[in-house]
C-alpha positions as CSV (number, residue, x, y, z in Angstrom):
1,M,73.2,42.0,-294.5
2,Q,74.0,42.1,-290.7
3,R,76.7,44.8,-290.8
4,E,77.6,45.0,-287.1
5,Q,77.7,41.3,-286.7
6,L,79.7,40.9,-289.9
7,A,82.2,43.6,-288.7
8,D,82.6,41.9,-285.3
9,F,83.1,38.5,-286.8
10,L,85.7,39.6,-289.4
11,R,87.6,41.6,-286.7
12,R,87.7,38.7,-284.3
13,R,88.8,36.2,-286.9
14,R,91.5,38.6,-288.1
15,E,92.9,39.0,-284.6
16,S,92.9,35.2,-284.1
17,I,95.2,34.5,-287.1
18,R,99.0,34.5,-286.3
19,P,101.2,36.1,-288.9
20,G,103.3,33.0,-289.1
21,D,100.3,30.9,-290.1
22,V,100.1,32.8,-293.4
23,G,103.8,33.2,-294.0
24,I,104.3,36.7,-292.6
25,A,107.1,37.4,-290.2
26,A,105.9,38.8,-286.9
27,G,108.7,41.3,-286.4
28,P,109.7,42.9,-283.1
29,R,107.5,46.0,-283.3
30,R,104.2,44.2,-283.8
31,R,101.7,45.2,-281.1
32,T,99.1,42.6,-281.9
33,T,99.4,38.8,-282.2
34,G,96.9,38.8,-285.1
35,L,97.0,40.1,-288.6
36,R,96.8,43.8,-289.5
37,R,94.0,45.0,-291.8
38,E,96.5,45.9,-294.6
39,E,97.8,42.3,-294.4
40,V,94.3,40.9,-294.8
41,A,93.8,43.2,-297.7
42,M,97.0,42.1,-299.3
43,L,96.3,38.4,-298.9
44,A,92.7,38.6,-300.0
45,G,93.5,40.9,-303.0
46,M,91.3,43.8,-302.0
47,S,91.9,47.4,-300.9
48,P,92.9,48.2,-297.3
49,D,90.2,50.8,-297.2
50,Y,87.5,48.3,-298.0
51,V,88.7,46.0,-295.2
52,V,88.5,49.0,-292.8
53,R,85.0,49.8,-293.9
54,L,83.9,46.1,-293.5
55,E,85.2,46.1,-289.9
56,Q,83.6,49.4,-289.1
57,G,80.2,48.2,-290.4
58,R,79.9,50.8,-293.2
59,S,80.7,48.9,-296.3
60,S,78.5,47.9,-299.2
61,R,77.5,44.2,-299.3
62,P,80.6,42.2,-300.3
63,S,80.4,40.0,-303.4
64,I,80.6,36.2,-303.2
65,Q,84.0,36.4,-304.7
66,L,85.2,38.8,-302.0
67,L,83.7,36.6,-299.3
68,G,85.5,33.6,-300.7
69,A,88.8,35.5,-300.7
70,L,88.2,36.5,-297.1
71,A,87.3,33.0,-296.0
72,R,90.5,31.6,-297.5
73,T,92.7,34.4,-296.0
74,L,91.2,34.1,-292.5
75,R,91.3,30.2,-292.7
76,L,87.7,29.8,-291.9
77,T,86.2,26.4,-291.1
78,D,83.2,25.2,-293.2
79,D,80.8,26.3,-290.4
80,E,82.5,29.7,-290.1
81,C,82.4,30.2,-293.9
82,D,78.7,29.5,-293.9
83,H,78.2,32.0,-291.1
84,L,80.2,34.6,-293.0
85,F,77.9,34.2,-296.0
86,H,74.8,34.5,-293.9
87,L,76.0,37.6,-292.2
88,A,76.7,39.2,-295.6
89,G,73.2,38.3,-296.8
90,H,74.3,35.6,-299.3
91,R,73.4,31.9,-299.4
92,P,76.4,29.8,-298.3
93,P,78.3,28.0,-301.1
94,P,77.0,24.4,-301.7
95,A,79.1,21.5,-300.8
96,E,79.5,20.7,-304.5
97,G,79.3,22.9,-307.6
98,V,80.5,26.2,-309.0
99,A,80.8,28.2,-305.7
100,Q,82.9,25.6,-303.9
101,L,85.6,26.9,-301.6
102,A,88.8,25.1,-300.5
103,R,88.4,23.5,-297.1
104,A,90.2,25.2,-294.3
105,G,92.3,22.2,-293.4
106,L,93.6,21.9,-296.9
107,I,94.4,25.6,-297.0
108,R,96.5,25.1,-293.8
109,M,98.3,22.3,-295.5
110,L,99.1,24.6,-298.4
111,D,100.7,27.0,-295.9
112,L,102.9,24.2,-294.5
113,L,104.0,23.2,-298.0
114,H,105.6,26.6,-298.7
115,E,108.6,25.1,-300.5
116,T,106.6,22.6,-302.5
117,S,104.1,23.1,-305.3
118,A,100.6,22.3,-304.1
119,M,97.0,23.1,-304.9
120,V,93.5,22.2,-303.8
121,I,91.3,20.8,-306.6
122,S,87.7,19.8,-306.6
123,D,86.8,16.4,-307.8
124,L,85.8,17.9,-311.2
125,G,89.2,19.4,-311.7
126,E,88.5,23.0,-310.6
127,V,91.5,24.6,-308.9
128,L,90.3,26.2,-305.6
129,A,93.5,27.4,-304.1
130,Q,97.3,27.4,-304.8
131,N,100.4,28.1,-302.9
132,R,103.2,30.4,-304.2
133,I,105.3,27.7,-305.7
134,S,102.3,26.3,-307.6
135,L,101.6,29.8,-309.0
136,L,105.2,30.0,-310.2
137,L,105.0,26.6,-311.8
138,A,101.5,26.7,-313.4
139,G,100.3,30.3,-313.2
140,D,97.0,31.4,-311.6
141,Q,94.6,28.5,-312.2
142,T,91.8,29.9,-310.0
143,S,90.6,32.8,-312.2
144,F,88.8,30.8,-314.9
145,V,85.0,31.2,-315.3
146,G,82.3,29.0,-316.7
147,D,83.2,25.5,-318.0
148,H,86.8,26.7,-318.4
149,R,87.1,26.3,-314.6
150,Y,87.5,22.5,-315.2
151,L,90.8,21.2,-316.4
152,A,89.2,18.5,-318.6
153,Y,87.1,21.1,-320.4
154,R,90.2,23.3,-321.1
155,W,92.2,20.3,-322.2
156,F,89.7,19.2,-324.8
157,T,88.6,22.6,-326.0
158,R,91.7,24.8,-325.9
159,P,94.7,23.4,-327.8
160,E,97.1,25.8,-326.3
161,V,96.7,24.0,-322.9
162,R,98.5,21.0,-324.2
163,A,101.6,23.0,-325.1
164,G,102.6,22.6,-321.4
165,H,103.0,18.9,-321.9
166,P,105.3,16.9,-324.2
167,R,103.5,15.5,-327.3
168,E,104.3,11.9,-326.3
169,E,102.5,12.3,-322.9
170,Q,99.4,14.1,-324.2
171,E,97.3,11.0,-325.0
172,R,98.0,9.4,-321.7
173,H,97.1,12.6,-319.9
174,A,93.8,12.9,-321.9
175,R,92.9,9.3,-321.0
176,H,93.6,10.0,-317.3
177,L,91.4,13.0,-317.3
178,V,88.4,11.1,-318.9
179,A,88.8,8.1,-316.7
180,D,88.9,10.3,-313.6
181,L,85.8,12.2,-314.7
182,R,84.1,8.8,-315.4
183,A,84.7,7.8,-311.8
184,V,83.3,11.1,-310.5
185,A,80.2,10.6,-312.7
186,G,79.6,7.2,-311.2
187,R,80.1,8.4,-307.7
188,R,77.8,11.5,-308.2
189,A,75.2,9.8,-310.3
190,G,72.4,12.1,-311.3
191,D,74.3,15.3,-310.3
192,P,73.3,18.0,-312.9
193,T,76.7,19.7,-312.5
194,V,78.6,16.5,-313.6
195,N,76.1,15.5,-316.2
196,G,76.0,19.0,-317.7
197,L,79.8,19.1,-318.0
198,V,79.9,15.7,-319.6
199,D,77.2,16.7,-322.1
200,R,79.0,19.9,-323.1
201,L,82.3,18.1,-323.5
202,T,80.7,15.5,-325.6
203,A,79.2,18.1,-327.9
204,A,82.5,20.1,-328.1
205,S,85.2,17.5,-328.6
206,P,85.2,14.4,-330.8
207,E,88.3,13.2,-329.0
208,F,86.4,13.3,-325.7
209,R,83.4,11.5,-327.2
210,T,85.7,8.7,-328.3
211,L,87.5,8.3,-325.0
212,W,84.3,8.6,-323.0
213,A,82.7,5.8,-325.0
214,E,85.6,3.5,-324.0
215,H,84.3,3.6,-320.4
216,E,87.7,3.6,-318.7
217,V,87.6,4.4,-315.0
218,A,90.5,5.3,-312.7
219,V,90.9,7.7,-309.8
220,R,94.2,9.5,-310.1
221,R,96.2,9.1,-306.9
222,A,99.8,9.2,-308.1
223,D,101.5,10.0,-311.4
224,R,104.7,11.2,-313.0
225,K,104.6,13.8,-315.7
226,T,106.7,16.3,-317.5
227,L,105.7,20.0,-317.4
228,L,107.2,22.3,-320.1
229,H,107.7,25.6,-318.3
230,P,108.3,28.7,-320.5
231,R,111.1,30.0,-318.3
232,V,113.1,27.0,-317.1
233,G,112.2,24.3,-319.5
234,A,111.2,20.7,-318.9
235,L,110.3,19.6,-315.4
236,L,109.9,16.0,-314.5
237,M,107.4,16.0,-311.6
238,D,106.0,13.3,-309.2
239,C,102.4,14.0,-308.4
240,E,100.7,12.8,-305.2
241,T,97.1,13.3,-304.5
242,L,95.5,13.3,-301.1
243,V,91.7,13.2,-301.0
244,T,89.2,14.3,-298.4
245,P,87.0,11.5,-296.9
246,D,84.1,12.3,-299.1
247,L,86.4,12.5,-302.2
248,G,85.1,16.0,-302.9
249,Q,88.4,17.8,-302.8
250,Q,92.0,16.8,-303.4
251,L,95.4,18.2,-302.3
252,L,97.7,17.8,-305.3
253,V,101.4,17.9,-304.4
254,L,104.1,18.1,-307.1
255,T,107.7,17.3,-306.2
256,P,110.8,17.1,-308.5
257,A,111.5,13.6,-309.7
258,D,115.2,14.1,-310.4
259,D,118.1,16.4,-309.6
260,E,117.9,18.4,-312.8
261,T,114.3,19.3,-312.1
262,R,115.1,20.2,-308.6
263,E,117.8,22.6,-309.8
264,R,115.4,24.2,-312.3
265,L,112.7,24.6,-309.7
266,D,115.3,26.4,-307.4
267,L,116.0,28.7,-310.3
268,L,112.3,29.3,-310.9
269,K,111.9,30.4,-307.3
270,V,114.4,33.1,-307.9
271,V,113.6,34.3,-311.4
272,G,109.9,34.0,-310.8
273,T,110.0,36.8,-308.2
274,E,112.5,39.1,-309.8
275,E,111.5,42.6,-311.0
276,F,112.9,43.2,-314.5
277,P,113.4,46.7,-315.8
278,A,111.1,47.8,-318.7
279,G,112.5,46.9,-322.1
280,V,114.9,44.1,-320.8
């Protein structure tokens, strides 16, 4: 671990981020154009004291998870992210696989879509980053571990996941998930991550085995689906998918498909942030 170089790199990247880039009002009394340490801590989900120790070169070696949070918060490019991991004494995350991080350009787009639900997803269906509206709509989708990181695996092995969709749409959604995974398997032929996921799904779910055997292939780019939210009810959403040139990551944007859904989303933006007294 190169503590002094790591400290200098983190400090300079923090000072280069404008508060408005991450949704923080600059305010008249701000003395620096960059982020404060406590703001980095808040956005990255770590203690302010740890951020201070990192920038002073006296911290323990940060974990891969902490480095990923810092990379997202500081809007690091792919090269800067690799450099961060090297300085901390870790191997950089691979371009594909379990340690994948959302690309910096897609993270910036999440910031711009602050009034629209959006998330960054890997080609295998692992949610890598979400904006605030997406969190209100779907909850935190980035904290799963193991095979449960992948939406297809959760869909076919955890029945409660389907409760968020009307029964009449569930078969169509299942077919879309399998057809999309089939397209990824063809594009990444021989990839042990993909093959392993398919093998474990085949062993775990008879429904998946049946659909996989049908060999349907389709890359999802646009869709309309109904989400059943526990607080505001049914939401009819249009889903648009923007993909990176290598098809490795996607920006999924969900917009209301009718006026009723728009009104319910506006309500969710309010009730989703309210603090309710205990016992109410």
